[in-house]
N, C-alpha and C positions, 0 to 999 in steps of 0.2 A: 837068337830071337828068331820068331816065325811071323812071317808076313802072309797075311790073308786078303787076297783082292776081292771084296764084295762087289765092286764096280770098276769098269775100265774106261768108261766112255766119255766122250765129250759133253759139253753142257745140255744141250737141246735135243739129242738124238736118243730115240727109243732103243731097246733091245739088250744094251749091255749095262745099263745104268751108269749113273755118273761116277767119276773115279774115286772110290773110297778105299783107302787099305787100312786094315788092322794089324797092329804090332803087338803080338803076345810076347810077354817077357816071360823067363824062366819061373817066375812066381805065380805064373798063370793069368795075372792082370793084363787088360787089353786099353791099348791107347790107339785110338782113331785119327787118321791124318786126313783131316777135313770131315765136315758133317754137312754134306748138301741135302738138298729136298728129297732125293730119292733114298737116304740113307736107311729110314725104317724097313724098306722093303729089300734093299740090296744085302743089307746086314743079315736079316732073317733067312732069305733065299740062298745066299752063296757063303755066308760066315756062321750061321746058325747061332747068332747071337741077338740079344735085344737091348733096350735102353738100361735094363738092370746090370748087364755084362759090361759095360763102358766105365773105366777107372778114370780115363783122361781123353782129352782131345787136343790135338794141335791144330790152329788156324793158320793157314798161309796167307789168304786174302780174302776180301769180302765180297766175291761175286757169289750170287745164289747157289750155284752148284757145289759151292764149299762151306756154306754157312747156314743156309736156310733150314736145315734139318734140325739145328740147334733149339728152335722153337718146341719141336717133337721131344727132344732129350730133355730140356728143362721142365716141361710139364710132367713128362713122366716121372722124373725124379723129385719133383717138388715135394716138401713136406705137408701134404694135404691134410688138414685137421690139427697141425701141428706136430706131426708124427714123421721124424726123419727116418725114414726105413733104412737107407743106405746113405753112406757118405756122399755129400755132393760130388759131381764129376768135376777132376781139375780141368781147367780149360788154360792151355798154354798158348801165347801169341806174343809177338813183339808189342811192347807196352802201348805205343801210339795206335797200334791196329786195333788192340782190345777196347781202348776207349771209343774209336770210331764204330767199332761192332755193336756196342750197346747203344751208343747215341744216334747211329744213322741207319742201323738194321733191325735190332731186335726189341728196342725199348717199347715200340709202338704195339707189339703184342704181348710182350712179358710183363710190363710195368704194372698193369692194372689186374688185380685179383679182387674179387667182391670183397668189399671191406678193408682193404689196405692198398698201399702203393708200393711196389715192390722195386728192388735195385738188381743190378746184374749179379751181386754177390748173394742173393736169395736163391738163386738158382745154381751158382757155380762156384767152386773154389778157385778163384783167379790165381793165375801165375804169370803176371807180365814179365817179359824178359826184355832188358836194357839192349840198346844198339850193341852189336858185336860181342854180346854175352851169350851163354848157353845155359842149359839146365840139365839136371840128372833125373831120371825117372827109372825106379826099378832096376837100378845099377848100370843103365844104358846113358851113354852121353849124347845130347841132342843139341846141334849148333845150326840156327836159322842162316840161311845163306839168301840175300837179297837178289833177286833177278829181275830182268827187265821184261815186263808182260804188257802192261798199257800205259800209255802216256796221257796223262789229264791236263790237256793243254801243253804247257811248258814244263809241267812237273811230272815225275817219275810217281806213278801210283805203287802204293807200299805191297809188295809180294815177296813171299820168301820161301824158298825151297827148304829142304831139311837133309842135314848131314848128320847121319846115326853112327856111332862107334859103339860096339859092343866088346867086352872084355873076357879074357879066360885067364885065371890066376894073376889077376892084376895087370894083364898085358892087352894092348890092343890086338884083337882077333879078326875083326870084319868091320869093313866100313860101308854103308850104304847110302848113297846119294838119291834123294827123291827131289828132282827138279821143282816139282808140282808145275804150276802154268809159267811158261817163258817162251819168249821169242828166242831164235836161233842167236845166240851170244856167245859162241865159244871163247872168244878173248876174255870175257868177264868172268867165267865159272870154269876156264880150262884146269886150274888148280885143283878144283875139286874132282873133276873129270880123272885127274891123274891120281888123286888119293884115293879115290873109290874103288872097293872090290866089286861092288854092285852098283849099276845105275838105273833107275826106271825114270824114263825121259818123256816129257810131254810130247805129243807127235800129232801133227795135224795131217790126215790123208785127204782132205777135202781136193775137189778138182781146181776150185779157186781158192789160194790161200787166204787166211784171214788177215794175216800179217801180224797177230797178237799171239801166236803159238808157233814153235818151232815146226816146220814142214818136212815130211819124210825126204824130199828131194833134197833138202838141205843138210839134214841129219846124215845121209848117206855120204856126205862129203867128210864125216869125221874120220880121225886115223882110225885104222884097223884095231889098235889095242884098245881104243875106247869103246868102238861098235862091238867088239867081243865081249864085253862086261856090260852090255846095255840092253834092257828089254824096253818096249815101247808100249805107252799108255795114253790115255785121254784123246781117243781117235773117234772117227766117225765110222760105224759098223756098216759092214757091207761094202766098205771100199778099202779092204786091207789087201796089199800086196803080201800075203802070208809066206808063200814060198820065196818070195823075191826077197825078203827081210832076210832070212836065213842066209840065202845066196849072197846078199849084200855085207854079211858079217855080223848081224846083229844076233842076239839070243833068240828073241821071239817078239810077236806082239802078245801081251799078257790078254787073258781072258777072265771073265769071272769066275770065281771059284778056284783060281790058281792059288797054291800054297808055296811060299819059298821058305826053306830053312835055310837060314843064312849062313850057319856054321858049317852045313855040308854043301851050301852052293848049289843045291839043286831044285829044279822046279818040278811038281807033278799036280796032277788035277786033285782036287779036294774030293 
């Protein structure tokens, strides 16, 4: 598979767009990992695609930099005049997360169309995933992995990374772990660090750590074999210790426009 990074930044900082990754399967179809409010701009500028080019979306959690672009995608692909130009985009996510996504985020803007009252399914082909279940898209195996991102009082807010396995001749060939947003919790996700061939890790680079993202100063303490297969995303631009990251054993910080061919395990600029 090919991974194109349309954006690589944190939620509120300009310059590198919010973190948006496009997985392109061998079939040429595209799955978007999260769809934040910057998506319509970052996808065009750095991935060369628009709403019509998206077959599917995986949603990790409900923060705006991960879901607010779904309004744009939903309206662009809606069958205006009763004409369904293209199939509805598939939307994958843990079942309870998708329920909240409609009820608490999207319903206020997508429910009302002149002359009708719409539902989530009027815009998207819903593909809810049960806890500890997986899904297959275009021959790739996707496994949601719960991470520790934000505590809502005494409860853990739902947030799920993604472990992707691709196959050659029926055998696992490459495993890629997208942490999405997570605190530094190596004991909880160490098994996925070890199984992965490539890791794209949430990395806070701020002077004053937020506490809800893994900070660079924490990530640098990971074992050398883990860092050697890890690239860093979801950072604050202008505060990147780029040369230091390589010296500290990471692959790199990812910049918008980076393309990763996972079968070759090589990075290059788009």
